[in-house]
N, C-alpha and C positions, 0 to 999 in steps of 0.2 A: 436490570436493563440500563439503569442510569450509569453504573460503573462501566459497562461495556461501551456506552457512548463516549464517555470521557476518555477511554483508552484510545479511541479512534477519532480524536478531536480534529475537526476541520476548521479552517480559518473562518473568521466571521464574514458573513455575506457583505458584499459591497452595497453601496446605495442603490445602484441600478438593479442588482439581483433582488434586494429587499423590496423595491418598488414593484418589480415584476411578480414576485411571489404574492404580495398583498393584493395586487390588482387581479390576478388570476383566481385567487382564493375568494375574493369578494364576489366575483362574477358567478362562481359555482355556488356559493352560499345563498346569493340572491335567487338562484334557480331552485332553492329548496333542498339542496344536497347537504347532507350532514358532513361535519369536518373530516371524519374518518374516511368516508366515501370519496370526498373531494381530494384527500391526499392520495388515495388509490388511483383516481383519474389522472391527476398530475403526474404520478409515478409512471403510469403507462404511456404518457405522452412525452416523457423526458428521455433524451438520448445521452445527455452529459453524464459521465460516471459519477462525479462528485454530487451533482444534483440528484441522481438516482439514490445515492447513499443517504443523503439528507431526508429525502421524501420517504424512502423505505423505513428509516428509523422513526420518522414522524407517524407513518401509517401504522406501524406495529405498536407504538406507544398508545396511539388513539384507540386501537382495537382492544387494549386492555381496560378501557373505560376512563382514562385520565382526561382531565379538562384540556382544552386546546392550548391555553397559555402555559400550562405545566408541561405539556408535550413539547412545546416550542423551546422552553427553557432547558429541557433535558437533551435536546439536540445540540445545544451549546454553540450554535452558530448565528443566532439571531440577536440583534442589539437589545440591550435591556429595556430601552424605550419602547420598542415594538411589543415586547412581552408585557410590560406594564399597561400599555394602552389596550392591548387585546384582552387583558384581564378585566379592565373596566368595561370593555365592549361586551364581554360575556355576562358580566354581572348586571349590566343595564339592558341587555337584550338588543344592543345595537352593533353586534359584531361585524356585520357586513358593511355598515356605514363607517365604522372605525377603520376597517381594512381599506376601504376606498380612500379615506382621508390620509391614511398612512402611505398609500401609493402616491398621492399627490405630494405629500411632505417629502418623501425620499426621492421623488423625481426632481423637486426643487433643490434638494441637497446635492444631487448628482450634477445638476446644471451649475450650481455654485462652485462645486469642486472642479468641473471642467474649465469654467471661466478662470478660476484661480490658477490652475495648472498652465493655461495658455499665457497668463500674465507673467508667470515665472519662467516657463520653459524657453520662450523665444529669446529674451535678453540673455539668459544663461548660455544658450547655444551660441548666440552671436559673440559673446565675450570670449568663450573658449575658441571660437574660430579666429577672432582677432589675435588672440595670444599665439595661436598656432602659425598664422600667417607671418606675424612679426618675428617669431622665433626662426622660421624658415629663412626669412630675408636676411636676418643678421648672422645666422650661423652657416648658411649655404651660399647665398648670393653675394654678400659683402666680401668674403675671401676671394671670390673670382675677380671682383673689381680691384681688390688689393693687388693681385697678381698682374693685372693689366697696367696699373699705375707703376709698379716696379719695373715692368718691361719697358715702359716709356721713360724711365729714369726720373720719376717725380714721386711726390708723396701725396697722400690723400689729405683732405681737409681735416680740421680738428674734430668736427662732428662725426665725420666718417671714421676716423681713427678710434674715436670713443665707442661708436657702435660696433666696430670690428673687435675691440677689446672685450666688449660685453658678449659678443658672439663667441669669442674664444673661451670665455669663462663658462658660457652656457654649454659649449661643446664638451668641456671637461666634466660638467655636471649634468650631462644629458640624461643619465638614469634617474637622477633626482627630479629633473624637469618632467620626465615622462610620468613619474609617480605623482607629481603635483597635478598634472593635467588629468590623470586617471582619477585622482581624489576629487577634483572639481566636478568631473562627470558623475562620479558616485554620489557626491553631495547633491547635485542637481536631481538625480533620480530619487534619492532618499527624501528630499524635501517636497517633491512634486507627486510622488507615487505612493507614499506611505503615511499612515496616520501619525506615527511617532515623529516622522520628519516634519509634518505639518505643525505639530505642537512645538517642536524644537525651533522651527522658523519663527513662530509667534513670539517666543522668548527673545530671540535676536531682534525682532522687529520693534520691540518696545522703544528703542532708541532711534528708530527711523520713522519720522512723523507720518509721511504719506502711507507707508506700508502698515503702520500701526492703525491708522484710520480705516484702511481697507479691511483689516482683520476685525476691527470693532464693528463695522457695518455688516460684515458677514455674520458675526455673532448675534447682532441684534435681529437680523432677518431670521435666523434660526430660532431665536427666542420667541419672536412674535408668531411665527408659523407654528412652532411647537405648542405655545400657549393656546392658540386658537383651536388646535386639534384636541388638546387636553380638556378645555372648557366645553367644547361641543360634544365630547364623549361623556361628560358628567363628572369629571374628576374635580375635586376641590382645589382651589388656587394654591393653597399651601403645599399640598402633595405635588401638584404640577410643578411648582418652583423647584422642589427637590430634584425631580427628574430632569429638569431642564439644565441643571448645572453641568451635567456631563455632555449634554447636547451642544451647548454653545461653544465649548472648547476655548474659552477666553477668560483668563483670570480676572480681568477688570470687570467683566459683566457678571462673573460668578460672585465677586465681592458685592456688587450692587444687588444681586438676587438675595444675598444674605441680609442686606439692609431692608429689602422689601419684605422678607419674611418676618423680621423683627417688628416692622411697622404693623404688619397684619396681626401679630401676637399682641400688640399694644392696643388693638381695636380699630385700626384704620381699615377702610375699604381697599379693595385691590387697586383701583385707579389712584387713590390717594397715596398708597404705598409705592406704586410705580413712579408717581411724580416726585415723591420724596427721595427715592433711590436714584432718580435722574438717568434711568435707562434710555428713555425716549427723549426727543426734543419736546419743547413746550407745546408745539402744535399737535404732535402725535399724542402727548399726554392728555390734552383736551379732547382729542378724538376718542380716546379710550373712555374718558369720563362720560362723554355723550353716549357712547355705545353701551356703557354700563347702565345708564339711566333708561335707555330705550330698549334694553334687553337684547341687543345685537352685538355684544362685545366681541364674540368670536369672529364675526364678519369684519369688524373694524380691525382686529388684530391681523387677520389674513390680508386685509388691504394694506396695512402698514408693512407687513412682511414683503408683499409684492413690490411696494415702493422702495424699500431698502434693497431688494434684489435688483431692481432696475437701476438704482443709484450705484450699486456695486458694479454692475455690468458697464455702466457709463464710465466709471472711474477706470476700470480695466481697459476699456477701449481707448480712453484718453492716454493712459500710460503707454499702451502698445503703439498708438499712432505717433506718440512723441519719441519713444525709444527707437523705433525702427529707423527714421531718418538720422537721428542723433548718432546711433552706432555706426551707420553707414558713413556719415561724415567723419567721425573719429577714425574709422578704419582707413578712409581715403586720405586723410591728413597724415596719418602715421606712415602709410605706404609711400605717399608722395614725398614726404620729408626725407625718408630713407633713400629713395631713388634719386631725388634731386641733389642730395648731399654728395653723390658720386657722379651723377650724369653731367651736372653743370661744370664742375672742374674738368671732367673728361672732354666735354665739348670745347672748352677753352683751349685745352692742349691740342686737340685735333685741328682747331681753326688756326692756331699759331703755326702748326706744322704745315698746314695747307698754304 
């Protein structure tokens, strides 16, 4: 059965699909329905072909008597974090609660991803539009003005002649130009719509302060939310930290998680290890310490995750609210400069003729 599933491998579920699956399964399990029967119910209610394939595989595996987390791993479409957390839920008898927590976690992940795509997509689209407009002006509009000046028996200004020369070069290399614009569009789609693109953009952003800070805040939010879920499910902190390395998708935070694990091995408590690793700010580290002493650490971590998510959303909104008028102003200045470089001399000639 496992080999057959691997042969027909489906892409890993998105955050939204994972959240939906966990939420529906949690609701059915809370009603007292067994995992195999729940898979059958979801299968009968699903019309999407790929969803039917996944649920059909899951249903048939569960019917053979396999545990729920093993069946999910054999489907080969669920994130490793989901499988690990569900394993803990099965062993602790809190499977429905774990599934509900996973639904919340992946809904937050989906919101973070949407906000991040919005922050990248808009400026990239605007930059491509600016380039296209400028290219059209200097390759198609400027030659027309050049002909007008020639008919009037005069020459264009130095700036206009320079722009016209650039336009002639671009016309000769039009195919290369089209390839570059297509490549920019493909890069935009790659970095905003794919997991690999997200990781690649993180590597580039290390040398861009504001963007690097944004990635770090997103990673910390994931870390705090994932840690809260792991602790509430009964997983020990050291194992939880291992799982979270792949969740945060940030090399800087992964390095700090390694430090945190070393401190725990040396006998430090989890809050002390967190403070030493410097994952959170001093304020949030003290909050974790208080939560640890009061027995409500998972609630404190979830609160920290919410605050980082809100902080990230505010940063994205600030970036968008700043970029929008800035790009419009830049476009207006470029277009205005190009047009004025030919219109003002032309108006001077026409007034002298008049």
